[in-house]
C-alpha positions as CSV (number, residue, x, y, z in Angstrom):
1,X,0.0,0.0,0.0
2,X,2.8,2.4,0.9
3,X,4.6,1.6,-2.3
4,X,1.5,2.4,-4.3
5,X,1.0,5.8,-2.7
6,X,4.6,6.7,-3.1
7,X,4.5,5.6,-6.8
8,X,1.4,7.6,-7.5
9,X,2.4,10.9,-5.9
10,X,6.1,10.6,-6.6
11,X,8.4,12.7,-4.7
12,X,5.5,14.9,-3.5
13,X,4.2,12.1,-1.3
14,X,6.8,13.1,1.4
15,X,5.9,16.8,1.0
16,X,2.2,15.9,1.6
17,X,3.1,13.7,4.6
18,X,5.3,16.5,6.1
19,X,2.6,19.2,5.6
20,X,-0.1,16.9,7.1
21,X,2.2,16.3,10.1
22,X,2.9,20.0,10.6
23,X,-0.9,20.7,10.3
24,X,-1.6,18.0,12.9
25,X,0.9,19.7,15.2
26,X,-1.5,22.6,15.5
27,X,-4.4,20.3,16.5
28,X,-2.6,17.9,18.8
29,X,-1.2,19.3,22.1
30,X,2.5,19.1,22.6
31,X,5.5,20.0,20.4
32,X,6.4,16.6,18.9
33,X,4.9,16.2,15.4
34,X,6.8,19.2,14.0
35,X,10.1,17.2,14.2
36,X,8.6,14.2,12.4
37,X,7.1,16.5,9.8
38,X,10.5,18.1,9.3
39,X,12.0,14.7,8.7
40,X,9.3,14.0,6.0
41,X,10.1,17.3,4.3
42,X,13.8,16.5,4.3
43,X,13.0,13.1,2.7
44,X,10.8,15.0,0.2
45,X,13.6,17.3,-0.7
46,X,15.9,14.4,-1.2
47,X,13.2,12.7,-3.3
48,X,13.1,15.6,-5.7
49,X,16.9,15.2,-6.3
50,X,17.1,11.3,-6.5
51,X,13.6,10.2,-7.7
52,X,14.8,8.8,-11.0
53,X,17.8,7.1,-9.4
54,X,17.7,3.3,-9.2
55,X,18.8,3.2,-5.6
56,X,16.0,5.5,-4.4
57,X,13.4,2.8,-3.7
58,X,10.6,3.2,-1.2
59,X,12.3,1.0,1.4
60,X,15.3,3.2,1.5
61,X,13.0,6.3,1.8
62,X,11.1,4.7,4.7
63,X,14.3,3.8,6.5
64,X,15.8,7.3,5.9
65,X,12.5,8.8,7.2
66,X,12.6,6.7,10.3
67,X,16.2,7.6,11.1
68,X,15.6,11.3,10.4
69,X,12.5,11.3,12.5
70,X,14.5,10.0,15.5
71,X,17.4,12.4,14.8
72,X,15.2,15.5,14.4
73,X,13.1,14.6,17.5
74,X,16.2,14.4,19.7
75,X,17.8,17.5,18.2
76,X,14.5,19.4,18.6
77,X,14.1,18.3,22.2
78,X,17.7,19.3,23.0
79,X,17.2,22.6,21.3
80,X,13.9,23.4,23.1
81,X,15.2,22.3,26.5
82,X,18.4,24.4,26.2
83,X,16.4,27.5,25.5
84,X,13.6,26.8,28.1
85,X,13.2,29.6,30.6
86,X,10.3,30.4,32.9
87,X,9.1,33.3,34.9
88,X,8.0,30.9,37.7
89,X,10.9,28.5,38.4
90,X,9.2,26.9,41.4
91,X,5.9,26.3,39.7
92,X,5.7,22.6,40.5
93,X,7.9,22.9,43.6
94,X,5.7,24.5,46.1
95,X,7.8,23.7,49.1
96,X,11.0,25.1,47.5
97,X,9.1,28.4,46.8
98,X,8.5,28.9,50.5
99,X,12.2,29.0,51.4
100,X,13.0,32.3,52.9
101,X,9.5,33.1,54.1
102,X,8.7,33.8,57.7
103,X,5.7,32.4,59.6
104,X,4.3,31.9,63.1
105,X,4.2,28.5,64.6
106,X,0.7,27.2,64.6
107,X,1.6,24.2,66.7
108,X,4.7,24.0,68.9
109,X,7.7,22.1,67.7
110,X,8.2,19.1,70.0
111,X,10.7,16.4,69.4
112,X,11.7,18.2,66.2
113,X,8.2,18.3,64.6
114,X,5.6,20.9,64.5
115,X,3.3,22.9,62.1
116,X,3.1,26.4,60.6
117,X,0.4,28.0,58.5
118,X,1.5,29.7,55.3
119,X,-1.2,31.2,53.2
120,X,-4.0,28.8,53.6
121,X,-2.0,25.6,54.2
122,X,-0.7,23.9,57.3
123,X,2.8,22.6,56.7
124,X,4.8,20.0,58.6
125,X,8.0,21.6,59.9
126,X,11.2,20.3,61.5
127,X,13.5,22.2,63.7
128,X,14.5,22.9,67.3
129,X,11.8,22.7,70.0
130,X,9.9,26.0,70.1
131,X,6.6,27.1,71.6
132,X,3.5,27.9,69.5
133,X,3.4,31.5,68.4
134,X,7.2,31.8,67.8
135,X,8.3,33.5,64.6
136,X,10.3,31.1,62.4
137,X,11.9,31.3,59.0
138,X,11.8,28.5,56.4
139,X,15.4,27.6,55.6
140,X,14.9,24.5,53.4
141,X,12.4,22.2,51.9
142,X,12.4,18.4,51.6
143,X,9.3,17.4,49.7
144,X,6.4,18.4,51.9
145,X,8.4,18.9,55.1
146,X,10.0,22.3,55.7
147,X,13.0,23.0,58.0
148,X,12.7,26.1,60.1
149,X,14.7,28.1,62.5
150,X,13.7,30.9,64.9
151,X,13.9,34.4,63.5
């Protein structure tokens, strides 16, 4: 079936496939199909050059497309991760975003454990034994446990 489609459309079959993949990228969430579409366009460009050559059979084209799809996906991922910056570096690290804030102990720290209220959440804290109502500063975060010290 693939051989028949490639034979009918000629070198333009890869251009059509590439453009369909690029169009699908706009519909499907994520940033993945663009690299596979780019691989199809590269094979399409090579097909325009080598279409009449005896070695340019559909099996070679499919293998080249698969290799280029993997290569462009890895290169694209590396490119996008290298340039990734955010205005909220602690977006998914809520505990880490609390480091440096001060709060009042909601429950006393006994045997190294207590609780503070920050915003609308009660947080488990670790630190030296202190009575309730003491002002503390968050000095580190380990998952959902915060380490505090008196201010």
